[in-house]
C-alpha positions as CSV (number, residue, x, y, z in Angstrom):
1,X,-4.3,45.6,14.1
2,X,-6.4,46.1,17.2
3,X,-9.3,47.2,15.1
4,X,-9.6,44.0,13.3
5,X,-11.9,41.2,14.5
6,X,-9.5,38.5,13.3
7,X,-5.8,38.3,13.3
8,X,-3.7,35.7,11.4
9,X,-1.2,34.2,13.8
10,X,-0.1,31.0,12.1
11,X,-0.3,29.0,8.9
12,X,-0.6,25.2,8.6
13,X,0.7,23.5,5.5
14,X,-0.8,20.0,5.2
15,X,-0.6,17.1,2.9
16,X,-4.0,17.0,1.4
17,X,-3.5,13.4,0.1
18,X,-4.1,12.3,3.7
19,X,-7.7,13.5,4.5
20,X,-7.6,12.1,8.0
21,X,-4.6,14.2,8.9
22,X,-6.0,17.2,7.2
23,X,-9.3,16.9,9.1
24,X,-7.4,16.7,12.4
25,X,-5.5,19.9,11.5
26,X,-8.8,21.6,10.5
27,X,-10.4,20.7,13.8
28,X,-7.3,22.0,15.6
29,X,-7.4,25.3,13.8
30,X,-11.0,25.9,15.0
31,X,-9.8,26.2,18.6
32,X,-10.5,29.7,20.1
33,X,-7.2,31.6,20.5
34,X,-6.3,35.1,21.6
35,X,-3.1,36.9,20.5
36,X,-0.5,37.3,23.3
37,X,-0.8,40.6,25.2
38,X,-4.3,41.4,23.9
39,X,-7.1,41.0,26.4
40,X,-10.7,42.2,26.8
41,X,-13.9,41.8,24.9
42,X,-12.6,43.7,21.9
43,X,-9.6,41.4,21.5
44,X,-9.3,40.1,17.9
45,X,-9.7,36.4,17.4
46,X,-6.6,34.6,16.4
47,X,-6.9,32.7,13.1
48,X,-4.8,29.9,11.8
49,X,-4.8,29.6,8.0
50,X,-4.7,26.1,6.4
51,X,-3.0,25.5,3.0
52,X,-3.7,22.0,1.7
53,X,-1.5,20.7,-1.1
54,X,-2.3,17.9,-3.5
55,X,-6.0,17.6,-2.4
56,X,-7.3,21.1,-1.7
57,X,-10.9,20.0,-1.9
58,X,-10.2,17.4,0.8
59,X,-12.0,14.6,-1.1
60,X,-11.7,11.2,0.5
61,X,-11.9,9.4,-2.9
62,X,-8.5,10.5,-4.1
63,X,-7.0,8.9,-1.0
64,X,-9.1,5.7,-0.9
65,X,-8.8,4.7,-4.5
66,X,-5.0,4.4,-4.7
67,X,-5.0,2.5,-1.4
68,X,-7.7,0.2,-2.7
69,X,-5.3,-0.9,-5.4
70,X,-2.9,-2.2,-2.8
71,X,-5.7,-4.1,-0.9
72,X,-7.1,-5.7,-4.0
73,X,-3.7,-6.7,-5.4
74,X,-2.8,-8.2,-2.0
75,X,-6.0,-10.2,-1.9
76,X,-5.8,-11.5,-5.4
77,X,-2.1,-12.0,-6.0
78,X,-1.4,-13.7,-2.7
79,X,-4.5,-15.9,-3.0
80,X,-3.6,-16.9,-6.6
81,X,-0.1,-18.2,-5.8
82,X,-0.7,-19.4,-2.2
83,X,-2.4,-22.5,-3.6
84,X,0.0,-22.9,-6.6
85,X,2.2,-25.7,-5.2
86,X,-0.5,-27.1,-3.0
87,X,-2.8,-27.5,-6.1
88,X,-0.1,-29.5,-7.9
89,X,0.2,-31.9,-4.9
90,X,-3.6,-32.4,-4.5
91,X,-4.1,-33.0,-8.2
92,X,-1.3,-35.6,-8.3
93,X,1.1,-33.6,-10.5
94,X,3.9,-33.3,-8.0
95,X,5.5,-36.6,-9.1
96,X,5.5,-35.5,-12.7
97,X,7.2,-32.2,-11.7
98,X,9.8,-34.1,-9.7
99,X,10.8,-36.2,-12.7
100,X,11.2,-33.3,-15.1
101,X,14.5,-31.5,-15.5
102,X,12.9,-28.3,-14.3
103,X,14.7,-26.5,-11.5
104,X,12.8,-25.3,-8.4
105,X,13.6,-21.7,-9.3
106,X,12.2,-22.1,-12.8
107,X,9.0,-23.6,-11.3
108,X,8.6,-20.7,-8.8
109,X,9.1,-18.1,-11.7
110,X,6.6,-20.0,-13.8
111,X,4.0,-19.8,-11.1
112,X,4.2,-16.0,-10.7
113,X,4.9,-14.7,-14.2
114,X,1.4,-15.3,-15.7
115,X,-0.2,-13.3,-12.8
116,X,1.9,-10.2,-13.4
117,X,-0.3,-9.3,-16.4
118,X,-3.4,-10.0,-14.3
119,X,-2.2,-7.5,-11.6
120,X,-1.4,-4.9,-14.2
121,X,-4.9,-5.2,-15.7
122,X,-6.5,-4.9,-12.3
123,X,-4.5,-1.7,-11.5
124,X,-5.5,-0.2,-14.9
125,X,-9.2,-1.0,-14.3
126,X,-9.2,0.5,-10.7
127,X,-7.4,3.7,-11.7
128,X,-9.6,4.1,-14.8
129,X,-12.8,3.7,-12.8
130,X,-11.5,5.9,-10.1
131,X,-10.7,8.6,-12.6
132,X,-14.1,8.3,-14.4
133,X,-16.3,7.9,-11.4
134,X,-14.5,9.9,-8.7
135,X,-12.2,12.2,-10.7
136,X,-9.1,10.7,-9.1
137,X,-6.1,12.3,-11.0
138,X,-4.1,10.1,-13.2
139,X,-0.4,10.0,-12.6
140,X,1.8,12.0,-14.9
141,X,4.9,9.8,-14.5
142,X,3.6,6.5,-15.9
143,X,7.0,4.9,-15.7
144,X,7.1,5.4,-11.9
145,X,3.6,3.9,-11.6
146,X,4.6,0.8,-13.6
147,X,7.8,0.3,-11.6
148,X,6.2,0.6,-8.1
149,X,3.3,-1.6,-9.2
150,X,5.4,-4.3,-10.7
151,X,7.5,-4.4,-7.5
152,X,4.5,-4.8,-5.3
153,X,2.9,-7.5,-7.6
154,X,6.2,-9.5,-7.5
155,X,6.4,-9.1,-3.7
156,X,2.8,-10.2,-3.2
157,X,3.2,-13.2,-5.6
158,X,6.4,-14.2,-3.8
159,X,4.6,-14.0,-0.4
160,X,1.9,-16.3,-1.9
161,X,4.6,-18.8,-2.9
162,X,6.0,-18.9,0.6
163,X,2.5,-19.7,1.9
164,X,2.1,-22.3,-0.8
165,X,5.2,-24.2,0.2
166,X,4.1,-24.1,3.8
167,X,0.5,-25.1,3.5
168,X,-0.6,-28.7,3.3
169,X,-4.0,-28.1,1.6
170,X,-5.6,-25.4,-0.5
171,X,-8.0,-24.6,2.4
172,X,-5.1,-24.1,4.7
173,X,-3.5,-21.8,2.1
174,X,-6.6,-19.7,1.9
175,X,-6.8,-19.4,5.7
176,X,-3.1,-18.3,5.9
177,X,-3.9,-15.7,3.2
178,X,-6.5,-14.2,5.4
179,X,-3.9,-13.7,8.1
180,X,-1.9,-11.6,5.6
181,X,-4.9,-9.7,4.2
182,X,-6.4,-8.5,7.5
183,X,-3.1,-6.9,8.8
184,X,-2.6,-5.4,5.3
185,X,-6.0,-3.7,5.5
186,X,-5.7,-2.5,9.1
187,X,-2.0,-1.6,9.4
188,X,-0.9,-0.4,5.9
189,X,-2.3,3.1,6.3
190,X,-5.3,2.3,4.1
191,X,-7.9,2.7,6.8
192,X,-5.9,4.4,9.7
193,X,-3.1,7.0,9.6
194,X,0.3,5.2,9.9
195,X,1.7,7.8,12.2
196,X,-1.2,7.4,14.6
197,X,-0.6,3.7,15.2
198,X,1.4,2.4,18.2
199,X,5.1,1.7,17.6
200,X,4.6,-2.1,17.8
201,X,1.9,-1.8,15.1
202,X,4.2,0.3,12.9
203,X,7.0,-2.3,13.2
204,X,4.6,-5.0,12.1
205,X,3.2,-2.8,9.3
206,X,6.7,-2.2,7.9
207,X,7.1,-6.0,7.3
208,X,4.0,-6.0,5.1
209,X,4.5,-5.2,1.4
210,X,1.2,-3.4,1.3
211,X,2.4,-0.7,3.7
212,X,5.2,0.3,1.3
213,X,3.0,0.2,-1.7
214,X,0.3,2.4,-0.2
215,X,2.9,5.0,0.5
216,X,4.3,4.7,-3.0
217,X,1.1,4.6,-5.0
218,X,-0.3,7.6,-3.2
219,X,2.9,9.5,-3.8
220,X,2.9,8.7,-7.5
221,X,-0.8,9.3,-8.2
222,X,-1.4,12.3,-5.9
223,X,2.0,14.0,-5.8
224,X,3.5,12.9,-9.1
225,X,6.5,11.6,-7.3
226,X,9.3,9.8,-9.2
227,X,10.1,6.3,-8.2
228,X,13.7,7.1,-7.3
229,X,12.5,9.5,-4.7
230,X,10.8,6.5,-3.0
231,X,14.1,4.7,-2.6
232,X,13.4,3.2,0.8
233,X,10.2,1.5,-0.2
234,X,11.6,0.5,-3.6
235,X,14.6,-1.2,-2.0
236,X,12.5,-2.9,0.6
237,X,10.1,-4.5,-2.0
238,X,13.0,-5.5,-4.2
239,X,14.8,-7.2,-1.3
240,X,11.5,-8.8,-0.1
241,X,10.9,-10.3,-3.5
242,X,14.5,-11.7,-3.8
243,X,14.6,-13.1,-0.3
244,X,11.0,-14.5,-0.5
245,X,11.7,-16.2,-3.9
246,X,14.9,-17.7,-2.4
247,X,13.0,-19.1,0.6
248,X,10.2,-20.5,-1.5
249,X,12.7,-22.1,-3.8
250,X,14.7,-23.7,-1.0
251,X,11.5,-25.0,0.7
252,X,10.3,-26.6,-2.5
253,X,13.7,-28.1,-3.1
254,X,13.8,-29.5,0.4
255,X,10.4,-31.2,-0.2
256,X,11.7,-32.7,-3.4
257,X,14.3,-34.5,-1.3
């Protein structure tokens, strides 16, 4: 092919659901290359072809909108429940709760169940607006979307309950919520690629429920992934919810004593 001005030497297959990674590969493919063993001014230019799956147009909106769901749910769900127990104490209802036959676990469940519907409505609104305004594709597997979203909502509400049993006032609960929200925005992969972060930041990010949900919601919405193919993140959020609910229950029971 010495008579050709361009020669295909490689092909990159990228995940188009991550525009940052795709952009980096596109920039790398523009580097001037010359095929091995061919020299001189008439040497053909080596070309690397890029095949982008799931987001061939490389639109940022299809990557931002699903991640935005995780951030909004983190902010609202944790904030709602972080002041749940503290509010009862400040309003003078704690003594009434102590005298009732209600068990601590029942109280914890009662604090989070009403907000599950709120979280589902928020997810529906964001996905609907994203589809109408930015042509973000709607998921084909709705069951997978519901499962991963419910797991994240429960994990976020449980995290708020842990903060609520730790904080002394509602203002303190809101301040502690900010310390959860900021790492969730910066480290979950919503703003920066997860693989590009230092190892220490990745370890911290793995603790946050938002990191796991960002991976799952993007996989479900953009790649039509089934929930059972995301077993690692599903198991982590399930264990996080159970352990967090147990800790919140034990801390509240200890305060009753």
